N, C-alpha and C positions, 0 to 999 in steps of 0.2 A: 259365499266367499269366506274362506278360512280366516279366523282372527289372526292378525299379525302377519298375514302373508306378505304384505307390501311394506308396512312400517308399523312402528309401535304407536301407542296413543300419544306419547310425548312428541314423536316425530310428526304425527298427524296435526298436532297443535302448531308445530313450527311451519306448517304448509310445505312439507317436503314429500315428494313422491306422488303417485297417483291418488286421487281423491277416492276415499273408501265409501263415504256416505254421500252418494250423488243425488242430484235432483234434476228434474226436467228443465231443459234450457230452450229459450226462444219459442215458447209455446204458441205465441200469436202467429209465428211464421208457419208452423205446421198446420194450424187451423186455416190460414189463408191458402196454403197449398191444397188442402183437402177441398176447400170451396172451389178453387180453380179447377181441380179435377172434376168436380160436380158440373162446372160449366162446360167442360169438354164432353161430359156425358150427355148434357142437353143438346149440344151441337150434333153429337153422333146420332141422337134419337131423330132429330129433324132431317139429318142427312140420309139416314136409313129410310125415312118416309118418302123423301123426294128424289133420291138419287138411284142410279143403276150402274154399278161398275162394269157391267158387261159391255156398255157402250165404249169404254176405254179399251177393254181387253180385245173385243171382237171388232170394234168399229161400227159405225152406223151410216146409213146412206142418206141421200138428200131428202128423203121422205120420213126420217125419224125411225126407220126400221133398223134394229140391231141385227147384224149378220150372225147367222148360225143358230138363231133361236126363233121361237114362235112369238110374234109380236101382237099386241092389241092396240087398237087405235086410241091415241091419247084424247082426253076430253078437250073439246074446243077446237080440235084440228079438223079441217075440211078437205085436206089433200086426198085425192082419190087413191093414191098409191101408198098411203100410210096404213099401218096395221097389217102387214103381210107376214105370212109364214115363211121365214128364211132359214128353216132348219137345214135344207139342202144347199144353202148358199152361204158358206162360212167365210168367204174372203171379200175384202173391200177393195174395189178398183176405182181409181180416180180418172176422170176424163182428162184432167190436166194435173199431172203430178207436182207441178211447181206451185199449185195453189191447193193446200191441204188443210185439214183440221189442225189447229183450231182457227185457221184463217179463212177457210173456204166459204163460210157464210157471210162474214162481215168484211170481206175484202173483194173489191171489184177485180174482174179479170184484167182490166186495164185501168189502174187508179187515175191516170191522167185524163181519161175520157169518161165522163159521168153519164153520157147518153149514147147508146142505151145501157141500162144496168144489166149485167149478166153475172150470174154466180155459177161456180163450177159444179158439175154433176158428179155424184159418187153413187155407185151401185154395188150391191152384193152379188157375187158371181159364184158359180159352182166350182170353178177352178181358175187360177190366174192364167192370163194369156200365155200360151206357149208359141205364139207367132207374133210377128210385128206387121202393122200396117203403117207404112212410112209416114212420118210427119211432114214430109216434103213432097210436093208434086213436081213432076219433071216438065210440066207444060200445061197450057190451058186445055189441050185436047184430051187429057187423061183424068180430068177432075171427077169423073163418075166412078173411077176404079175403087174408091174406098167403100162405097155402098155395095158394090158388087162383091168385094171381099167380105164385108160384114155378113151379107146374106149367105155366102158360101160357108163361112165359118159357123154360122148359126146352124146350118144343116149338119155340120160335123160335131155339134154339141157345145160350141162356144158362142154365147150371145153377148155382144158388147154394147147393145143399144138399150134404151130405156125399157122398163118392164112393159109388156103387152104391146110394144111398138109394132111388131110384125103381125099382130092380130087386129090392129086398128088402122091408123092412117098410113102404116107401112105395108099393109096387106097387098094393095094393088102393085106396089113396087116389087114385092117378093114374087107375086104371080107372074109379072112381066119378065123378071129376071130368070125365073125357072123355065121359061119358054125359050131361052137362048143359051147356047153353049158358051158364049163369051159375052162380055159387056158391050161390045161394039155395036151390036144390033139395036140397042135402045138409046144410043147417044143422040139420036135426032130429036127426041122429045126432051124439052128442058125440065119437065116435071120429074124426071128420073135422075137428074144430076145430083151430085153430092151437096151442092149449095142449098137444095131444098130441105135437107135433113141434118145439116151441120150449120150451126149459127155462125154469125159473122166472126165472133171471137173464138168459136170452137170449144166453148166451155160447158154450156148448159144443155147440149144435146138437141134432139133425142139421141143422136149418135155422136161418138167422139170424133174429133178432128184427126186423131192418130191413136194407135195402140202400140205399146212397146212390150216385147217379151219380158215377162216378170217372174220373180221368185216370191213365194209366200213367206213373209217375215212378219212375225207378230200379227198374223191374220190380215196383213195388208199386202197388196200386190205391188212389189217394189221393182221398178224397171232395172234391167241389166244395162249398165252404161256402155259396156263393150258392144252389146247388141245394137244400141242406138247408133253408135259410130259405124258399125258394119252395115246397118240398113241404109244409112246415108250414102256410104261409099257405093253400095250396090245400085242406088238410085242415081248415081252420078252427081251427087250434091255433097256439100260440106256442112256438117253440123258445127255451129259456132261453139267455141270453148266456153263462152259465157253461159250459154243455155245449159250445157252439161253441168257446169259448176253450180249454177243456180238450182238445178234439179237435185244434185247430190247434197248440197247444203241444206235444202229444205227437208229432204228425207232424213238426213242426220239429225236435224233439229227435232223432227217429229218423233223418231224412234229412239233417239239417244244412243245410236250405234252407227258404225261405219258400214253402210250398206254396200259400198263398192267392194268390200271384202267378204261378201256373203258366201260365195262359193268356197273361198279359202277357209272360212270358219266351218263350213260343213265338213270339209276334209279334216280340219283340226279336231272337231268333235268326234269324228270317227276314230282318230288316233287316240284321243282321250279314252274312249270306250275300250279300245284294244290294249291300252297300257294301264288299266286300272290297278293291276297287281303291282306294277312298278311304282305307281303313284302312292299306293298304300305303304309300300316299303319306304319310300322317301319320307312320307309324312311321319311314319313311326320312327324313322331314324332321326328326324328333327327333334322329336320329343327326347330321345336318348341323348342326343348331342347337347341340347339345352340343359338337361339335368347335369351332365358331366361338367359343363362350363360353370354352372352354378356352384358345383362342388369345389371347383378349382379356381373360382373367380378371385379369391383373395390373393392367391399366388400369381395368377395371370395379371391381375391389376397392378401388383407391385412391379412386375417386370415391364408392363406396358407404360406405366407412369414414368419410371426412370428412363426407359428407352426413349419416350417422347421428349423428356426433358433434355437428354443428351443430344438427340437429333436436332431439337430446336436450338440448343446452344451452338452446335456445329454450324447450323444454317445461319444463325445470327453472325457468325464470324466469317463463313465462306461467302455469304451473299454480298455484303458490302465489299469484300476483297475482290470479288469477281467484277462488280460494277466499276470499282476504281481502276481495275486492270483494263477493262474495255475503254474507259475514258482516257487512260494513259495512252493506249494504242492509237485511239482516234486522234488524240492531240499530237502524237508523234507524226502521224501521217499528214496532219494539217500543217505542222511546222516545216515539213520537207517541201511543201508546194510553194512555188514563188507567187502564183496567182491563187488567192483564196476567195472562193465563192461565199457569198453571204449565207447561203443555205448550209454550207459545210460548217461555218463558224457557229451558226445556230444549233446545229446538231451536236457539236462538241459541248456547247454550253448547256444544252438540254441534258446530255449524259451526265454532266457534272452535277446538275440540280437533282437528277434522279439519284445519283450516288450519295449525295448529302442527305436527302430525305430517307433513303433506305438505311443509311448508316445510323441516323438518329433513331429511327424506329427499332432497328435491331439492338442498339445499345440499351434502349428502354426495356425491350423484351428480355435481354440478357440479364439486366439488373433485377428484373422481376423474378426470373428463374433462380437467381442466386439468393435473393432475399426471401423468396417464398418456398425454398426447399424444405424448410421445417414444416410448413403448412401441408405440403404434399404428403409428408409422412403421416400426418393426422388422417388424411383421406384414406391412405392405405390401411390404417388401423380400423377406420370405420367400415371399409369393405370386409375386413376379416371378421369384425364383430357381427355385421349383418349376416355373413355366411354362417357363422356359428349359430346364431339364433334361428336362421331358416332351417338348418339341419335339425335343431331341437324341436321344431314344430313344422315338420315337412308337409303337413296337410294344408299349410297356408298357401302352398304353390297351386292348389286347386281352386282357390277362391276366385281368381280371375275367370275361370271357366263358368262358375255360377253367375258372375257379373255379366259375362258375354251372353249367357242365356236370357237373363233379365232384359238386357238392352235389345237383343234380337226380338224378343217377344214384344217389347214396347214399340220398336220400330215397325214390326209387322202389324200390330194393332193400329198404329198411327197411319200406316199406308192403307190399310183396309178402310178405315174411316175416310181417308183422303179421297179414295176412289168414289165414295158416295158423295162427298162434298163437291168434288169436281163435276159430277154429273147431276147435281141437285138443281137443275134448271127447269123451266116451264116450257113445254112443247108449244111452239108458236108458228102460225102460218106465215109463209113468205111468198107472196104472189107478185109476179112480174110478167112482162111480155117478152117472148123470145123474138129476136130479130134475125131474119135470114137474108142471105145475099139475093135470093131470087123471089122474095116475097112480093115484090112490086109487080110480078107477072101473074099474080092471082093463083099460084099453085097451091097455096095453103089458105085455109079460112082463118078468120079471126079467132075462133074457138080453139083451133089447133095451135095457135101461136101463144096462148096463155099457159102458164105453168105455175103450179103452187107447190113449193117445197116446204119443208119443216125444219126448223132449227130450235135449239134449246136455249132460251134466254136466261142469262144469269140474273139472280136477284140483286137488288141495288146494294145490299149490305154484305155481299159475298166477300169483298176485300177485307172487311173487318173480321169476318169469320176465319178467313185464311190466316190473318195475322195472329189471331188468338190461338188457332190450331197449331201454327208453326212455333209460336212461343211455347206451347205445351210440349212439343217435341224436344226443344232445346232444354227446357226446365226439367222434364222427366229424365232425359239422358244424363244431364249433369247431376241430378239428384242421385241416380244409381252410382255414378262414378264417385261422388262425394261419400256415399255410404261405404263404398269399398275402401276408399282411402282412410276413413276414420276407423273402420273395423281393423284394418291391417295395422294402423298406428297404435290402436289400443292393445293389440297382441304384442307388438314389440315393446311397448311401454311396460307391460307386465314383466317381461323378462329383464328389462333394464333396472326397474325399481324394486326388484326382489333380490335380497342379499344372497339367499341360498337358491340358486337357479333350479335345483332339483325339486323345490316345492311348488314350482309353477305348474298348474294343472289346467288343461283345456283353455289355453290363452286365446285361441282363435274364436272359440265359441263364446267366451266371455266378452271378447272385443265386439263381436256382432251383437251380443245381448245389450251391451252398453249403448250402442248406436240406436237400436230399435226401441229400447226402453226409455232412454233419457235424452238423446241428442238428435232426434229427427228434425226438430225445429231449427237447430243450428245448421244441419245439412241443407234444409230447405232454404234458409237465409243465404248461405254462401252460393248455392247453385242458382238461386234466382238472380243474383248479381251477374254471374257469368252469362246466363240466358238472356238477360236484358242487353248486354253488350253484343252478343251474337245476333240478336234480332235487329239491333240498330245497324250492324254491319250488313246484314242481309238486305234491309230496306235501302241502305246506301248503294249497295251493289245493283239492286233492281233499278234505282234511279239512274245510275251510271249507264246501265244497259239500254234503258228506254230513251235516254237523251244523248247517246253517244254521237249521233249524227248532227245534232244541233248545238253541241257544246263548243265554246271557244277553247283555245289551248290553255288559257289561264284557268278556266273553270275545270277542265280536265285535270290539270295539275293540282289544283286545290282539293278536288275530290279524291285523287290518288293519295295525297298527303294525309287527308282525313282518314281514309281507309287504313293507311299504314299506322297512324297514331292509334286508331281503335284496336288494330291487331296487337300492337305493343301493349296497350292498356289491358287487353284480355289476358295476355301472357303474364303480365305482372300480377293481375288479380288472381289468376290460377295459382301462381306461386305463393301469394299471401294466403289464399284460401287453404291450400294444402297444409301449410305450417300452422294455420289457425285450427284446422281439424286435428292436427297432431297435439296441439296444446289442450284442446278440449278433451281429447281422448284420455289424457292423464290428469288433468286438473278439474274437469267437469264444469268449466266456465262457459258463459254464453259466447256468441260469435264475436261481438264487438270487443268484449274483454280479452278474448283469446287473441284477436288481431292486435290489440294494443300491447299485450304482454309479449307475444312472439315477435312483434316488430322491434321491440326494445332489445330482445335477445339477439336478433339477427343483426341489428345495427351495431351492437357492441362486439360482434364477431364478423364484421363485414368482409374482411380479407379471407377468412376461413370459408365463408359462404360463397364468395366468388370462386375460389379454387375448387371447392366441392362441386358446385354446379357446372363449371366449365369443363374441368378435367374429368370429373366423375361422369358427366353425361357423355363425354366422348368415349370413355372406357366402356360404358354400357352399350353405346352404339357399336363399338368394335365387337363386343360379344354377340350382338344381334347379327352383325355382318358375317361373323365366322359361322354361325349356324346356317345362314342362308347360303353362303359360299360352299360349305361342305355338302349341304343337301343338293345344291345345283350340280356340283362336280360328280356326286354319286349318280344323279339322274342322267348326266351326260354319258357316263361310261355304261350305264344300263341300257340306254335307248338309242344312242347314236349309231350303233352297229346293227340295230334291228331293221331288217329290210321291209317289214310290214308297217313301220312307222314312217310316214312321209314328213310330218312336221314335228320332230321330236322336241323342239323348243317349247311347244305349247304345254305338254304334260310337265316338263321341267319347270316352266313358269308357274303353273298351278301349284305344284309342290313347293316351290320357293316362296310363293305368297303365303301358303299355309305355314311354312317354316318361320317366316317373319312374324306371323301372327302368334305362333307358339312361343317364339323367343321373346316377343314383346310382352306376352302374358307372364312368362317367368320373370323377366327382368323388371317389369313394373313393380312386382312385389319387392324385389331387391332395392329398387330405387326409393320406394316409400320407406323401406326399412332404414336405409342410410340416412334419409332426412329425419326420420323419427329419432334415431340414435343420436344424431347431432343436436337436435333440439333438447333432448333429455340431457345430453352431455353439457350443453351450455347452461341449462337450468341447474344441473347438479353442481357445476363449477361456481354458480352464483350463490346458491343456498348453503353449500358446505365448504369446508376448508381442510378436511382431513384430520382435524384434531379429535381427541376422544369426545364422543357424544355428537360429533358432526362429521362422521366418516363419509367418504364418497361412496356412492352406489356404483360408480363406474368400475370396469375391470382394470387389472394392472396395466394392460396394454394401453388403455385410454388414459390412465392416471399419469403416464409419463409426459402427456401433453399439457398439463396444468403447471402453473408457475411454482407451486410448493410441492411438486411431485415427490421429491426425495423425502421430505418430512412425512408426507402422507403415507408413503410406502413403508417407512419405518414404523409408524403408528399401526398400520394394517398388519405388519409382520409381528409387532409386539402383541396386538390383540389376539391374533391367531395362536401365538405361543401360549398366552394365558388361557385361551379356550382349550387347547390341548392338555395343559397342565390340570385344569379343572376336571376335564373328562377323565384323565388318568387317576386323579385323586378320588373322584366319585367311583370309578371302577374298583379301586383298591379298597375303599370303605365298604362297598357292597360285598366284596369278597370276604372281608373280615367278619361281617355280619353273618354270612353264610357259614363260616367256620365255627362261630360261637353257637349257632343254632344246631350244628351237627354234634357238638359236644354235649 
């Protein structure tokens, strides 16, 4: 760092400007953070040892076999059908789609009936069913038709029954069916009826109670709901709406997507592929538009702020006038009536109350607009100052991209480890007895009625592992965000606290260096506080979800209030943290000291802070909105007339989301810059008074917003005049020396 770049030694002693000789802050916090990351590493090691994410990606059947891969039989498992090669069976089919993972093992088919116990069967299949076997039978005389259909589809390459069923105790059934051209010839023998091979509740097989035509989504066979309804209508029956809703909700909960729109999404993805050039143009346009708005934001902000103020003032006058006019009209109509209904009188009185309330509110807002008009001018100046500094260090606009890459990498690593944690269970046998409707007739032996499934039992301490791991996600994400905020604040501080702005060199690099060399402990401290609040909110939301059916209205209300309070507390702490990072960036103090100092600055400028955060945030939102709107309109004109694109709104939506992300990236730097300049301005106003030896660091535009601005500007003008005179005299003296040497 060049000597005297920020302030002289005398000024350094006066505690003015950014600290030059820094030291590490909150060292104990960064040590705790490193130890915590080590704990996450230990969890990841054991998760890698015990887990298998392919069970999530591909799904696994009722015997512990992961679909689409070659399996080995787990230790301690006795199920005969475990450890099968499923390389050619990539899709998971549910016998009962309303009972799916993670509920399928631990949930009874009928929770109200504990005898007999029956668990739903899941099998890996070569392809998802492209046919339907109706879930409704049209009468008692047709109950064998399902097994007949299953055998027919098996010969066509679609097997819906348990592995090896047709080669073992279903072999006789298959041979008998193959000898008849229809199913009617075997109806006389009870042992060939559906009830012998479909359990009472139709969940655990060996054959399903019904099969629905399905689409492969995330390697799961997801039923088509339209097909279900059509099948029922063809059978002359009605499918209850509750059943369809239950099925759809269960699938949505499992896959995290709206499966009823699967076919629409397939068309939409095709449109995206066909319009990738237009999407690229829209995304590139969003970058250009964001950059242009950044360049013009000072001017745009000034127009927007005054336009909003004028419109708000007009609304504050027109709104009450309109309500009083409506009340007057209603009162006139009421006075003309000889018989006045009580409801009409109440309506007129209610209108008057509304008019009074709105008038009071509008008068207060109008007074605030009048008395705060000078504060709005300060915010306009801050926007201009931030724009000037951003243009002088344009590379700062690319720092959010680096931040996004770090956060994406952290989220990807966290998700990768989460897959192993989620599947880090122990394979365990689950043996029970199948119950069939016709079993009392002796058609099946006791051995054929027993079934051993496999499920993965969670470890007793898994809930604590998840809490630790989730807290790591929150803390790590907030840590990266805090590093970015402090680095950006450090860059802006260097510009503010340098008298000659031309001498500022590599401010962004130096700001990043300050963070990683001195202040990682402070960043870890502040981000930990936010992460703790977020974890508490998550736990509370989990409790709300698990107990929502058993809660009283009072408990629900209290939990909602608590959740709201925590949300507000998190927002307040994020605001305090950001300003503390700003103070640390230029004073080098620890987190607690920075919070204390910056809180005093903010409280002494409370009105200014309110205006900047309310109106300023709205202006930045308008800027983001403009980027998204222009990008969306451009996409509409490019795609709406294209006959090859069926769902043009999907590509436009994708580009608009990208545009918002780009705009947020650019404007987040701008937002941090405004907050940093304001904190520096407040500190400068407190430490200096504009007199010789205590000159302000702020620009002329900002100087007009301090109380003694006129005197300070005179001193600044006088000092510059003296500097020019000294420079001129020095130049003249140097010229004289040159002339003497020539002689």
